DRENLUM-725333 format. One record per residue (C-alpha): x, y, z. Coordinates in pm, whole numbers, padded with zeros to 5 digits, always signed. Each point is the difference from the previous one (the first is absolute). Example, Ala and Ser with C-alpha at 12.3 -4.5 7.8 and 13.67 -1.06 7.14 Angstrom:
// DRENLUM-725333
+01230-00450+00780 +00137+00344-00066 
This chain:
// DRENLUM-725333
+02854-00668-00025 +00091+00050+00362 -00303-00063+00217 -00141+00258+00235 +00074-00227+00292 +00368-00036-00088 +00028+00372-00062 -00131+00067+00349 +00240-00251+00151 +00297+00151-00181 -00098+00347+00112 -00030-00113+00361 +00329-00191-00011 +00191+00281-00170 +00148+00114+00330 +00147-00346+00057 +00175+00019-00338 +00166+00329+00082 -00246+00210-00196 -00137+00302+00179 -00360-00056+00098 -00225+00276-00130 -00163+00222+00261 -00352-00104+00103 -00290+00145-00192 -00234+00226+00199 -00349-00147+00013 -00337+00148+00093 -00264-00251+00112 -00366+00081-00067 -00220-00255+00176 -00363-00045+00095 +00073-00130+00349 +00302-00128+00188 -00057-00271+00258 +00163-00326+00105 +00021-00246-00293 -00176+00237-00241 +00147+00035-00348 +00145+00335+00104 +00172-00172+00293 +00149-00288-00201 +00102+00215-00300 +00091+00344+00135 +00110-00153+00329 +00288-00174-00175 +00164+00337-00061 +00026+00072+00374 -00009-00348+00158 +00195-00205-00259 -00134-00287-00207 -00045-00209+00314 -00210+00277+00161 +00209-00011+00316 +00290+00231-00090 +00237-00296-00021 -00021-00091-00367 +00112+00149-00328 -00128+00351-00070 -00105+00117-00345 +00223+00272-00144 -00290+00239+00046 -00057+00271+00260 -00353+00074+00116 -00014+00378+00034 -00372+00064+00038 -00334-00167+00062 -00363+00094-00067 -00282-00210+00143 -00351+00050-00137 -00160-00153+00309 +00125-00044+00355 -00178-00289+00174 +00026-00065+00371 +00240-00284-00086 +00238+00233-00186 +00368-00084+00053 +00157+00264-00226 +00016+00287+00248 +00222-00174+00251 +00210-00178-00263 +00066+00310-00209 +00086+00206+00306 +00256-00264+00097 +00154+00018-00347 -00015+00375-00053 -00245-00019-00291 -00246+00292-00019 -00368-00073-00053 -00176+00260-00212 -00371+00080-00009 -00009+00048-00376 +00162-00170-00297 +00155+00317-00145 +00207+00055+00312 +00094-00368+00015 +00151+00027-00350 +00160+00340+00054 +00092-00042+00368 -00183+00326+00054 +00226+00198-00235 -00240+00032-00293 +00258-00171-00225 +00007-00369-00088 +00249-00142+00251 -00025-00380-00037 +00134-00257-00245 -00297-00234+00005 -00349-00064+00134 -00144-00312+00163 -00379+00017-00036 -00151-00268+00224 -00378+00035-00007 -00108-00329+00151 -00194-00038+00325 -00206+00268+00170 -00365+00091+00040 -00124+00067-00354 -00328-00074-00180 -00053-00265-00264 -00112+00059-00355 -00311-00163-00148 +00190-00319-00088 +00144-00045+00349 +00351+00128-00066 +00137+00229+00273 +00045+00356-00129 +00349+00068+00125 +00079+00365-00087 +00282-00075-00242 -00112+00255-00257 -00045+00273+00262 +00341-00068+00152 +00173-00018-00338 -00174+00320-00111 +00166+00176+00294 +00337-00149-00096 -00050+00102-00364 -00087+00354+00107 +00341+00032+00166 +00171-00142-00309 -00176+00251-00224 +00076+00293+00228 +00369-00092-00006 +00015-00098-00366 +00172-00317+00117 -00090-00351+00111 +00148-00300+00180 -00078-00374-00010 -00317-00118+00172 -00089-00347+00126 -00372-00071+00053 -00069-00302+00221 -00241-00261-00145 -00252+00116-00260 +00001+00342-00162 -00366+00060+00088 -00326-00178+00074 -00129+00087-00349 +00134+00012-00355 -00055+00372-00057 +00209+00111+00296 +00263-00270-00055 +00054+00117-00358 +00004+00364+00116 +00276-00073+00251 +00200-00193-00261 -00043+00273-00263 +00077+00282+00243 +00326-00162+00109 +00095-00033-00367 -00094+00362-00069 +00214+00122+00289 +00288-00232-00094 -00020-00157+00344 +00134-00359-00003 -00287-00212+00133 -00005-00340+00164 -00289-00168+00172 -00135-00335+00102 +00009-00282+00244 +00281-00193+00164 -00125-00322-00165 +00222+00012-00311 +00316+00017+00214 -00093-00291+00230 +00159-00335+00065 -00136-00264-00238 -00031-00361+00105 +00123-00167-00214 +00196+00276-00177 -00168+00053-00337 -00057+00276-00251 -00147+00033-00346 +00276-00021-00259 +00022+00334-00176 -00165-00037-00340 -00181-00322+00092 -00326-00093-00165 -00272+00014+00265 -00359-00113-00043 -00152-00015+00348 +00093+00073+00359 -00196-00080+00317 +00074+00163+00336 -00127-00067+00349 -00060+00275+00255 -00186+00065+00325 -00139+00280+00219 -00190+00286-00172 +00009+00093-00368 +00080+00368+00050 +00291-00068+00237 +00152-00341-00078 -00158-00048-00341 +00216+00294-00106 +00309-00182+00129 -00097-00306-00204 -00041+00213-00313 +00350+00138+00050 +00130-00357+00034 -00168-00095-00328 +00098+00313-00192 +00370-00016+00092 +00004-00345-00162 -00237+00065-00291 +00182+00311-00118 +00304-00215-00087 -00188-00197-00269 +00078+00019-00370 -00070+00350-00128 -00008+00152+00349 -00320+00159+00128 -00239+00112-00273 -00324+00053+00190 -00310-00146+00164 -00322-00056-00194 -00245-00070+00284 -00030-00097+00365 -00259-00216+00175 -00044-00080+00368 -00208-00306+00089 -00115-00107+00344 -00146-00304+00173 -00100-00298-00211 +00081+00192-00318 +00368-00043+00088 -00021-00379+00005 -00212+00002-00314 +00274+00195-00172 +00251-00264+00110 -00227-00281-00120 -00063+00150-00345 +00367+00085-00061 -00023+00377+00031 +00247-00040+00287 +00263-00267-00068 -00059-00271+00262 +00342-00154-00052 +00167+00333+00075 -00220+00048+00306 +00114-00334+00137 +00361+00083-00088 -00028+00328+00189 -00116-00191+00308 +00312-00217+00016 +00246+00266+00131 -00257+00090+00268 -00025-00343+00160 +00193+00122+00305 -00229+00298+00058 -00337-00146-00092 -00256-00036+00273 -00010-00368+00094 -00205-00133-00286 -00048-00363+00084 -00204-00134-00287 -00179+00330-00057 +00030+00173-00333 +00069+00367-00067 -00369+00031-00084 -00098-00126+00343 +00248+00219+00185 -00042+00328-00190 -00362+00091+00074 -00005+00338-00177 +00258-00013-00279 +00060+00271-00257 +00190-00012-00327 +00138+00295-00194 +00036-00106-00364 +00221+00231-00206 -00003-00038-00378 +00296+00169-00166 +00000+00143-00350 +00250-00260-00127 -00214-00296+00109 +00172-00069+00333 -00231-00058+00298 +00071+00033+00372 -00241-00119+00269 +00040+00099+00365 -00204-00204+00248 -00055+00126+00355 -00060-00310+00211 -00051+00108+00360 -00039-00298+00230 +00224-00215-00216 +00326+00196-00030 +00185+00284+00168 +00286+00059-00243 +00058+00103-00360 +00099-00233-00282 -00011-00011-00377 +00032-00257-00279 +00040+00047-00373 +00057-00178-00327 +00331+00106-00155 +00106-00136-00338 -00189-00322+00064 +00118-00051+00360 -00181+00074+00328 +00173+00205+00270 -00125+00097+00345 +00133+00189+00301 -00110+00153+00328 +00073+00367+00076 +00107-00004+00366 -00029+00289+00244 +00149+00024+00347 -00317+00036+00203 +00186+00119+00308 +00193+00313+00082 +00230+00122-00160 -00197-00108-00311 +00319-00029-00203 -00186-00013-00332 -00038+00378+00033 +00380+00025+00005 +00017-00088-00370 -00277+00243-00083 +00195+00276+00179 +00323-00107-00173 -00175+00052-00333 -00103+00351+00101 +00353+00067+00126 +00141-00082-00341 -00248+00234-00170 +00072+00286+00239 +00373-00031-00075 -00015-00061-00375 -00311+00197-00095 -00124-00304-00192 -00291-00220+00117 +00119-00347+00103 -00317-00154-00145 -00265+00146-00230 -00280+00218+00133 -00208-00143-00285 -00019-00328+00192 -00186+00171+00282 -00208+00208-00239 -00125-00332-00139 -00058-00167+00336 -00183+00307+00133 -00226+00003-00305 -00060-00376-00001 -00104+00005+00365 -00237+00291-00064 -00158-00184-00295 -00025-00324+00199 -00185+00169+00287 -00237+00163-00252 -00061-00342-00158 -00064-00159+00339 -00259+00264+00082 -00167-00064-00337 -00032-00371+00066 +00310-00116-00186 -00064+00160-00338 +00307+00082-00205 +00134+00356+00025 +00174+00111-00321 +00332+00177+00056 +00085+00170-00331 +00201+00259+00192 +00250-00268+00108 +00190+00009-00330 +00325+00144+00136 +00287-00222-00118 +00314-00044+00207 +00292-00240+00028 +00166-00020+00342 +00374-00033+00049 -00038-00091+00366 +00105-00351+00103 -00089-00178+00322 +00272-00146+00222 -00059-00229+00296 +00069+00206+00317 +00229-00144+00268 -00171-00182+00287 -00169+00236+00245 +00103+00031+00365 -00233-00162+00252 -00328+00185+00038 -00129+00149+00321 -00364-00010+00116 -00194+00263-00193 -00126+00168+00321 +00354+00061+00125 +00101+00366+00002 
């Protein structure tokens, strides 16, 4: 089966082969806030500033025709940029999707609800208004008896109920839905993937930063590998989230595979804080571990080890062998890992078919929600009987080409 990545490349190279390039799809961007280096900037910005964010690189075959910003901070950069590029900014979502005509006038929607001044829920997850924003999009779809593809950046919601509502509503309205993180599309060092149909028993991932922000990225990294196992995805039975000494106790008693943890460290040797003779236990003062038990017996453990690491990696047993890789991001502008996320959305907007399954992000959204509930409850297991939605992805990862040199992140 032709991979999504190759399909994108063929589409983009069609002009070189003498095939007429299709006209760009008209895209409305619905964002929480738009400022320098925000997700709105590095995703939506590629439509008006090219993939190198300087107007000198390759442009997606997408045309930004409208923008809605839920908040406008003092650091907002959208007003000047959109004026320069002739993109109208609307004060409500209905007009952004209809261009003020009352009729659906776009071919796709980028919903980027990340960053901004929003409250947190009782488990510490930021309540980005994804449901409220998607409700406004859905209202336009219903009024027009029509829908277009929607991409939702990162998780579907901060809680299971709203995540499932968004997923179900898109299905009801026949709106092709994609979501998720850039992590699955990243460079992998060394290049490695789970063989489709492989027998997996355990997987251990390493992460850093906060659970609600970067823990979600790590879950996407794990799920894009785990979903390839024999039988595809069949569901999650329970989720636990341990903290402090309980993490190391889980390693010692075998709940978390110590050999896989050490294997996951190996690709990170170049990015580890100078360890000397200090162990991970000594360096990571406040570790956490999300332990995900799947219905088929597979287990994934995601350790957040601030103070010891500042990258993502993962190791797994596959058919008796151990594999490990680091998921590498370009931590400098133009943050080229977002290019391959945008290329995935570009393919969906042109074909009407999601490049990767929305079910992946439905799972990662729900797992994170359950993990944060478990953490608040002192690490007790949270049953997830609702995560019994089977799916088998046809998406295949391909190593992206090397990125251009990065620029300092403060550079505008």
